[in-house]
C-alpha positions as CSV (number, residue, x, y, z in Angstrom):
1,M,37.5,19.5,-30.4
2,Q,33.7,20.2,-30.5
3,T,32.9,16.7,-29.0
4,N,35.5,17.3,-26.1
5,R,33.9,20.6,-25.4
6,L,30.3,18.9,-25.4
7,T,31.5,16.3,-23.0
8,V,33.1,19.0,-20.7
9,W,30.1,21.0,-20.7
10,L,27.7,17.9,-20.0
11,G,30.0,16.8,-17.3
12,R,29.8,20.3,-15.5
13,V,26.0,20.4,-16.0
14,L,25.4,16.7,-14.8
15,G,28.0,16.6,-12.2
16,A,29.8,13.7,-14.1
17,E,33.4,13.0,-14.8
18,P,34.1,12.1,-18.7
19,R,34.6,8.5,-18.1
20,E,31.4,8.2,-16.3
21,L,29.1,10.0,-19.1
22,P,28.5,6.8,-21.2
23,A,27.4,4.7,-18.2
24,L,25.3,7.6,-17.0
25,C,23.6,8.0,-20.5
26,W,23.0,4.2,-20.6
27,A,21.4,4.2,-17.0
28,F,19.2,7.2,-18.0
29,L,18.1,5.5,-21.1
30,Y,17.4,2.3,-19.2
31,F,15.2,3.8,-16.6
32,F,13.6,5.9,-19.0
33,S,12.5,2.8,-21.1
34,L,11.6,0.9,-17.9
35,L,9.2,3.5,-16.6
36,A,7.9,4.6,-20.0
37,G,6.9,0.7,-20.6
38,Y,5.3,0.6,-17.1
39,Y,3.4,3.8,-17.6
40,V,2.0,2.6,-21.0
41,L,0.6,-0.5,-19.0
42,R,-0.7,1.5,-16.1
43,P,-3.9,2.9,-17.8
44,I,-4.6,-0.6,-19.2
45,R,-4.2,-1.9,-15.7
46,D,-6.7,0.6,-14.2
47,E,-9.0,-0.3,-17.1
48,M,-8.6,-4.0,-16.5
49,G,-9.4,-3.4,-12.8
50,I,-12.7,-1.9,-13.8
51,E,-13.3,-4.8,-16.4
52,G,-12.7,-7.3,-13.4
53,G,-15.2,-5.6,-11.3
54,V,-14.7,-2.5,-9.1
55,G,-16.1,-4.6,-6.2
56,N,-13.3,-7.0,-6.5
57,L,-10.4,-4.2,-6.2
58,P,-9.9,-5.1,-2.3
59,W,-9.2,-8.6,-3.3
60,L,-7.0,-7.6,-6.2
61,F,-4.8,-5.7,-3.6
62,T,-4.8,-8.6,-1.3
63,A,-3.9,-11.0,-4.2
64,T,-1.1,-8.5,-5.3
65,F,0.5,-8.8,-1.6
66,L,0.1,-12.6,-1.8
67,V,1.8,-12.9,-5.0
68,M,4.6,-10.9,-3.6
69,L,5.0,-13.5,-1.0
70,G,5.5,-16.1,-3.7
71,A,7.8,-14.0,-5.9
72,I,10.2,-13.1,-3.2
73,P,11.5,-16.9,-2.8
74,L,11.6,-17.5,-6.6
75,Y,13.7,-14.4,-7.0
76,G,16.0,-15.5,-3.9
77,W,16.3,-19.0,-5.7
78,A,17.4,-17.4,-9.1
79,S,19.8,-15.0,-7.4
80,A,21.3,-17.8,-5.4
81,R,22.1,-19.7,-8.7
82,W,22.8,-17.2,-11.6
83,A,25.5,-14.7,-11.9
84,R,24.4,-10.9,-12.2
85,R,25.0,-10.9,-16.1
86,R,22.5,-13.5,-16.3
87,L,20.1,-12.6,-13.6
88,I,19.4,-9.1,-14.4
89,P,18.5,-9.7,-18.1
90,G,16.8,-12.8,-16.9
91,V,14.3,-11.0,-14.7
92,Y,13.3,-8.8,-17.7
93,L,13.1,-11.5,-20.1
94,F,10.7,-13.3,-17.7
95,F,8.4,-10.2,-17.6
96,L,8.7,-9.7,-21.4
97,A,7.6,-13.3,-22.0
98,N,4.6,-12.7,-19.7
99,L,3.5,-9.7,-21.7
100,V,3.5,-11.7,-24.8
101,L,1.3,-14.3,-23.1
102,F,-1.1,-11.6,-21.9
103,Y,-1.3,-10.2,-25.5
104,L,-2.3,-13.5,-26.8
105,A,-4.8,-13.9,-24.1
106,F,-6.5,-10.9,-24.6
107,R,-6.5,-11.5,-28.4
108,W,-8.2,-14.9,-27.7
109,G,-10.6,-13.5,-25.6
110,E,-11.1,-16.4,-23.3
111,A,-12.4,-15.6,-19.7
112,P,-11.8,-11.9,-20.2
113,E,-12.9,-11.1,-16.6
114,V,-10.3,-13.5,-15.2
115,T,-7.5,-12.3,-17.6
116,A,-8.4,-8.8,-16.5
117,R,-8.0,-9.6,-13.0
118,V,-4.7,-11.5,-13.2
119,F,-3.3,-8.7,-15.6
120,F,-4.1,-6.1,-12.7
121,V,-2.1,-8.2,-10.1
122,W,0.7,-8.8,-12.5
123,V,1.3,-5.1,-13.5
124,S,1.2,-4.3,-9.7
125,V,3.8,-6.8,-9.0
126,F,5.8,-6.1,-12.3
127,N,6.1,-2.3,-11.4
128,L,7.9,-2.8,-7.9
129,F,10.0,-5.8,-8.9
130,V,11.6,-4.4,-12.1
131,V,12.4,-1.1,-10.4
132,S,13.6,-2.7,-7.5
133,V,16.1,-4.9,-9.7
134,F,17.0,-1.7,-11.7
135,W,18.2,0.1,-8.5
136,T,20.0,-3.0,-7.3
137,F,21.9,-2.8,-10.5
138,M,22.7,0.8,-10.2
139,A,23.9,0.3,-6.5
140,D,26.3,-2.5,-7.9
141,L,27.6,-0.4,-10.8
142,F,28.2,3.1,-9.1
143,T,30.1,3.5,-6.0
144,T,28.8,5.5,-3.0
145,E,30.6,8.9,-4.1
146,Q,29.3,8.3,-7.7
147,G,25.7,7.5,-6.5
148,R,25.5,10.8,-4.6
149,R,26.4,12.7,-7.5
150,L,24.7,10.7,-10.3
151,F,21.6,9.2,-8.9
152,G,19.6,12.3,-9.3
153,V,20.3,12.2,-13.1
154,V,19.7,8.5,-13.4
155,A,16.3,8.9,-11.5
156,A,15.4,11.8,-14.0
157,G,15.5,9.1,-16.8
158,G,12.6,7.5,-15.0
159,S,10.8,10.6,-14.5
160,V,10.9,11.7,-18.2
161,G,9.8,8.0,-19.0
162,A,6.9,8.5,-16.6
163,M,5.8,11.4,-18.7
164,A,6.4,9.7,-22.2
165,G,4.5,6.4,-21.2
166,P,1.0,8.2,-20.9
167,A,1.7,10.2,-23.8
168,L,2.3,7.1,-25.8
169,T,-0.8,5.5,-24.5
170,T,-2.9,8.6,-25.4
171,G,-1.6,9.0,-28.7
172,L,-1.5,5.3,-29.9
173,V,-4.7,3.8,-28.3
174,R,-7.0,5.2,-30.8
175,L,-4.5,4.0,-33.6
176,I,-3.8,0.6,-32.5
177,G,-6.1,-0.5,-29.8
178,V,-5.7,-1.2,-26.1
179,H,-4.3,-4.7,-26.6
180,D,-1.5,-3.8,-29.1
181,L,-0.2,-1.3,-26.4
182,L,1.1,-4.4,-24.7
183,M,3.6,-4.8,-27.7
184,V,4.6,-1.1,-27.2
185,S,5.5,-1.6,-23.8
186,G,7.1,-4.9,-24.6
187,G,9.3,-3.1,-27.1
188,L,10.4,-0.7,-24.4
189,L,11.0,-3.4,-22.0
190,A,13.1,-5.0,-24.7
191,F,15.3,-2.0,-25.0
192,T,16.3,-2.3,-21.4
193,L,18.1,-5.3,-22.3
194,V,20.4,-3.3,-24.8
195,C,20.9,-0.8,-22.0
196,I,22.0,-3.5,-19.6
197,T,24.5,-4.8,-22.0
198,G,25.9,-1.3,-22.6
199,L,26.1,-0.8,-18.9
200,I,28.1,-4.0,-18.3
201,H,30.5,-2.9,-21.1
202,Q,31.0,0.4,-19.3
203,A,31.4,-1.0,-15.9
204,P,35.3,-1.2,-16.1
205,R,35.5,2.6,-16.6
206,L,33.4,3.0,-13.6
207,R,35.0,0.7,-11.3
208,Q,38.4,0.0,-13.2
209,E,37.3,-3.6,-13.3
210,P,35.0,-6.0,-15.1
211,F,31.4,-6.2,-14.0
212,D,31.7,-9.7,-12.8
213,S,35.1,-9.6,-11.3
214,P,35.8,-11.3,-8.1
215,E,37.8,-8.3,-7.0
216,D,34.7,-6.1,-6.9
217,P,34.9,-4.2,-3.6
218,H,31.3,-5.1,-2.9
219,A,31.7,-8.7,-3.6
220,S,30.9,-11.2,-1.0
221,E,34.1,-12.8,0.4
222,E,32.4,-16.2,0.2
223,Q,31.2,-16.1,-3.3
224,P,32.7,-14.4,-6.3
225,A,30.4,-12.4,-8.7
226,T,31.0,-14.6,-11.5
227,E,28.8,-17.2,-9.7
228,G,25.4,-17.1,-8.1
229,L,25.1,-15.6,-4.8
230,G,24.3,-18.8,-2.9
231,G,22.0,-19.2,-0.1
232,G,18.3,-20.2,0.4
233,A,15.3,-18.9,-1.3
234,W,14.4,-16.9,1.9
235,A,17.9,-15.6,2.4
236,G,16.8,-12.0,1.8
237,V,14.3,-12.2,4.8
238,R,17.1,-13.6,6.9
239,L,19.6,-10.9,5.9
240,L,16.9,-8.4,6.7
241,A,16.2,-9.7,10.1
242,G,19.7,-10.0,11.0
243,S,20.9,-6.4,10.1
244,P,20.0,-3.3,12.3
245,Y,21.0,-1.3,9.1
246,L,18.7,-3.1,6.7
247,L,15.9,-3.0,9.1
248,G,16.3,0.8,9.5
249,I,16.0,1.1,5.7
250,A,12.8,-1.1,5.9
251,G,11.4,1.1,8.6
252,Y,12.3,4.2,6.4
253,I,10.4,2.6,3.6
254,L,7.6,1.6,5.8
255,L,6.9,5.1,7.2
256,Y,7.1,6.5,3.7
257,T,4.6,4.1,2.6
258,A,2.2,4.8,5.7
259,T,2.3,8.5,5.4
260,S,1.9,8.3,1.7
261,T,-1.3,6.1,2.0
262,F,-2.6,8.2,4.9
263,L,-2.2,11.3,2.5
264,Y,-3.9,9.2,-0.5
265,F,-7.0,8.6,1.6
266,E,-7.1,12.1,2.9
267,Q,-6.8,13.3,-0.9
268,A,-9.5,10.9,-1.9
269,H,-12.1,12.5,0.8
270,I,-10.9,16.2,0.3
271,V,-11.2,16.0,-3.5
272,E,-14.5,14.3,-3.5
273,D,-15.9,16.8,-1.2
274,A,-14.4,19.9,-3.1
275,L,-15.2,18.7,-6.7
276,A,-18.3,16.8,-7.6
277,D,-17.7,16.5,-11.2
278,S,-15.5,13.7,-12.6
279,E,-14.0,15.6,-15.4
280,N,-12.9,18.5,-12.9
281,R,-11.3,15.9,-10.6
282,T,-9.5,14.4,-13.5
283,A,-8.2,17.6,-14.6
284,L,-6.9,18.4,-11.1
285,F,-5.1,15.3,-10.9
286,G,-3.6,15.8,-14.5
287,A,-2.5,19.3,-13.5
288,M,-1.0,17.9,-10.2
289,D,0.9,15.1,-12.1
290,L,2.4,17.8,-14.6
291,A,3.5,20.1,-11.6
292,V,5.2,17.0,-9.9
293,N,7.0,15.9,-13.1
294,T,8.3,19.2,-14.1
295,L,9.7,20.0,-10.5
296,T,11.0,16.4,-10.4
297,V,12.9,16.4,-13.7
298,L,14.3,19.9,-13.1
299,T,15.5,19.0,-9.5
300,Q,16.9,15.6,-10.4
301,V,19.0,17.0,-13.4
302,F,20.4,20.1,-11.8
303,L,20.0,20.1,-8.1
304,T,19.8,16.5,-6.6
305,G,23.6,15.9,-6.6
306,R,24.5,19.3,-5.4
307,I,21.9,19.1,-2.7
308,V,23.4,15.7,-1.4
309,A,26.9,17.1,-1.6
310,A,25.9,20.2,0.4
311,L,23.6,18.6,3.0
312,G,25.1,15.1,3.4
313,L,23.0,11.9,3.1
314,G,21.3,12.2,6.4
315,L,19.9,15.5,6.1
316,T,18.8,14.8,2.5
317,L,16.9,11.8,3.8
318,A,15.3,13.8,6.5
319,L,14.1,16.5,4.1
320,L,10.9,14.6,3.0
321,P,9.8,13.7,6.6
322,A,10.2,17.1,7.6
323,L,8.1,18.3,4.7
324,V,5.5,15.5,5.3
325,G,5.4,16.6,9.2
326,V,4.7,20.3,8.2
327,G,2.2,19.2,5.5
328,F,0.1,17.2,7.9
329,A,0.3,19.6,10.5
330,A,-1.2,22.3,7.8
331,L,-3.8,19.6,7.0
332,A,-4.8,19.2,10.6
333,A,-5.3,23.0,10.8
334,A,-7.2,23.4,7.5
335,P,-8.1,20.2,5.7
336,I,-8.9,22.0,2.4
337,L,-8.3,21.4,-1.2
338,G,-5.6,24.1,-1.6
339,V,-3.5,22.9,1.3
340,L,-3.8,19.4,-0.1
341,V,-2.7,20.2,-3.6
342,V,0.4,22.2,-2.5
343,F,1.3,19.5,0.1
344,Q,0.8,16.6,-2.4
345,V,2.8,18.3,-5.2
346,L,5.8,19.2,-3.0
347,R,5.6,15.7,-1.2
348,R,5.8,13.8,-4.4
349,A,8.4,16.0,-6.1
350,T,10.7,15.8,-2.8
351,G,10.3,12.0,-2.8
352,Y,11.3,11.5,-6.3
353,A,14.0,14.0,-6.8
354,L,15.6,13.7,-3.3
355,A,14.4,10.8,-1.1
356,R,14.6,8.1,-3.7
357,P,17.9,8.7,-5.0
358,A,19.3,9.3,-1.5
359,R,17.6,6.1,-0.4
360,E,19.4,4.1,-3.0
361,V,22.8,5.4,-2.0
362,L,22.2,3.5,1.3
363,F,22.5,0.2,-0.5
364,T,26.0,1.1,-2.0
365,V,27.8,-0.1,1.2
366,V,26.0,-3.4,1.9
367,G,27.4,-6.7,0.7
368,R,26.1,-8.2,-2.7
369,E,23.8,-10.8,-1.3
370,A,22.0,-8.2,0.8
371,R,21.8,-5.8,-2.3
372,Y,20.3,-8.4,-4.3
373,K,18.2,-10.2,-1.9
374,A,17.3,-8.0,1.1
375,K,16.7,-5.0,-0.9
376,N,14.3,-6.8,-3.0
377,V,12.3,-7.9,0.1
378,I,12.3,-4.4,1.3
379,D,11.3,-2.8,-2.1
380,T,8.5,-5.1,-2.7
381,L,7.2,-6.9,0.3
382,I,7.7,-4.4,2.9
383,Y,6.3,-1.8,0.4
384,R,3.1,-3.6,-0.2
385,G,2.6,-4.8,3.3
386,G,2.9,-1.3,4.4
387,D,0.1,-0.3,1.9
388,A,-2.2,-2.8,3.0
389,V,-1.7,-2.4,6.9
390,T,-2.0,1.4,6.6
391,G,-5.2,1.1,4.4
392,W,-6.8,-0.9,7.2
393,A,-5.6,1.4,9.7
394,F,-7.0,4.4,8.2
395,A,-10.5,2.6,7.7
396,G,-10.3,1.5,11.5
397,L,-9.6,5.2,12.4
398,T,-12.4,6.6,10.4
399,G,-14.6,3.8,11.9
400,L,-13.8,5.0,15.4
401,G,-15.3,8.4,14.4
402,L,-12.0,10.3,13.7
403,G,-12.1,13.0,11.1
404,L,-9.6,14.1,8.5
405,A,-8.1,16.9,10.7
406,A,-7.5,14.3,13.5
407,I,-6.0,11.6,11.5
408,A,-3.7,14.2,9.8
409,A,-2.6,15.2,13.2
410,L,-1.8,11.5,14.1
411,A,0.4,11.2,11.1
412,V,2.6,14.2,12.4
413,P,4.5,12.1,15.1
414,L,5.0,9.3,12.5
415,A,6.8,11.9,10.3
416,A,9.0,12.9,13.3
417,V,10.2,9.2,13.9
418,W,10.8,9.0,10.1
419,L,12.9,12.2,10.2
420,L,15.0,10.9,13.1
421,L,15.5,7.5,11.4
422,G,16.6,9.2,8.0
423,L,19.4,11.0,9.9
424,A,20.5,7.9,11.8
425,L,20.7,5.9,8.5
426,G,22.6,8.8,6.7
427,R,25.3,8.7,9.7
428,R,25.5,5.0,9.6
429,Q,25.9,4.9,5.8
430,E,28.8,7.4,6.0
431,R,30.4,5.4,8.7
432,M,30.2,2.2,6.7
433,A,31.5,3.8,3.6
434,L,34.6,4.9,5.3
435,Q,35.4,1.3,6.5
């Protein structure tokens, strides 16, 4: 009786039906482990960037983009041939094996600068790739209606993991050393395999059918889910280019990346001018991260599903662009530290708590091949390409003599286009869900 009461209470708080709670718990733990493992590696990556030579960082970012170009067809090849129950664990086993190899390379100590540079690029690729595969899996498991209610809670698992990972790194690095932290991350990554197994077993309760059933409503008519998806290695690019809906999602991501990169460079300049001391800058960034994570988790657990239900997908997708437009207008009027901090904290929290879960709901109405292939292209290649292009654009604008206020003003129209695109995508998704 007590267990039933707890289940009912949890369902009410989280917006979940009793049959959905086990899968929701597994998804929460899955994303927690994934991002905790990444955030254990992130400080090591930053240190490896320094060991590899600060002057080489621009080349490392370029190398990351090029590696993404190579990874996309490899993933396309694997998804064409492997069924989902093999493909998803296979991706994580591949990265887990890589971690073991890096651990051995660091232990052997051969060519440490080269190893450090390769590790920096690998972590930058690893992060986007494993998170993209995670959300692909979620879009495959949960229906559109379930995603609207539950993806906020699922995303909260990642937010808690993003807080736990740095805490693990800080607490363990003096006890076990930098290199052994790779095995801590590896243990967390290995636990995701347990979560994947648990989710596959819970799939029949979510959709009333086996996970690899050919009757899956999202299955391709040409290819049952028990087999690979077929198609070529670059099928994701082809699918993206041939779908206005997917191109719209890519545009949404591109505008998100562009405005985020503009704000990142604005932040670097404003903070450098306002705070001369490195410790004060570090303390400020730490306080901002704490504020972002606290707001994000509270919103994801208690509000995200309710906001999406109340506003609809289109308005939810438009909230972040609206905030970004107002924030850049404020920076254009007063490019000072206080305005920047408030803007950045609200932007990041809104992005993690509302825009990201809502964005993933967009993929619940596309076919399986598009979900596994085109989504990966959008989440990795488009994302990193947007970073690179916007970084050079900011450098070009400053080279022409534009100040921070003028560049902030230029970002406002981008936010307006982004807002309209979010509204259009939400309406289109709702129509597709009814078909």
